[in-house]
N, C-alpha and C positions, 0 to 999 in steps of 0.2 A: 771680300778683297779688301786688304786694309791698304789704305792709301799712306798712315804714318806708322811708324814703329820707332819710338822713344824709349822702349824699353820699360816705360812706368803704364803699367797696363790700365789705369784710370784716365791717364793722361790720352794712350792711343784710343782708347773707345771714345771719349768726348771729343776729341780732334776728327777721328772717322764718323761719328754720328754729325757733328758740324758739317762736315764736307757733302756727306749725303745730302743733308737738309738743304744746304745752298744749292747745290748741284740740282736738286729735284725743283725747288723754286724757280730757279733760272730758265729751266727748259719747259717746266709749266706756264711760266708766265710768258716766254717765247712763245709756246704753242697758242696761248690764250690770244696773243697779239695778231697770229695768223689766221685763226679760226674768225675774230672779230673782223677783219680786213676781208675775208672771204664772205662773209654774212653782209659786209656794207656794199660789196659789188653786188651781190644778189639783191638787196634793197633799192640799189640804184637801177637794175634793170626790170624791176618788177613795179608796175603803176599802182597793183592793187594793196600791196604792204607799205605804201607811202607812209598814210597816216598812222600806220601802227610801227613804223621805224624804230622810234625813240624808244617806246615800250619795251618790243621785242630784244632789241640791242641790251638794252639795262637789264633785262630779264636773263639773258643768255650770259651776261658779264656777272651776274651775282651768281648764276649757279656754275659757271666755270670756276669761279674764284672759291666757291664752297667746295666744289669738288677738288680743288688743287690742295684748299686746306685740308681735306679728310686724309688725302693722299700722304702729305707731308705727316701728319699725325701717326696715319698708319705705321709710316716709316720708322717712326720714333717709337710706337709703340711695339713694333715687331723687333727691335734692337733688344739684343740679350742684355738683360738688367745685371747681373751678376757673372762672373766668371767662374767655372768649377774647379778653380785650383785648389 
């Protein structure tokens, strides 16, 4: 699905790719915030995990951002490089 159609194929492709990447980043960052808040609630309820809270939260955050970066790079890599015109 193309969001932009200006009649210039290179510009259209660049704008559509930019829009896709920005949308994926925004949704991914929102999802990461939700997941971290849910984990914070779980950490607040658990007395056993209290000593490890900082380590677990920072590790989870790093893993989630790495996965988001891989998802964004995957969407860029999957995009068609040249049109078959």
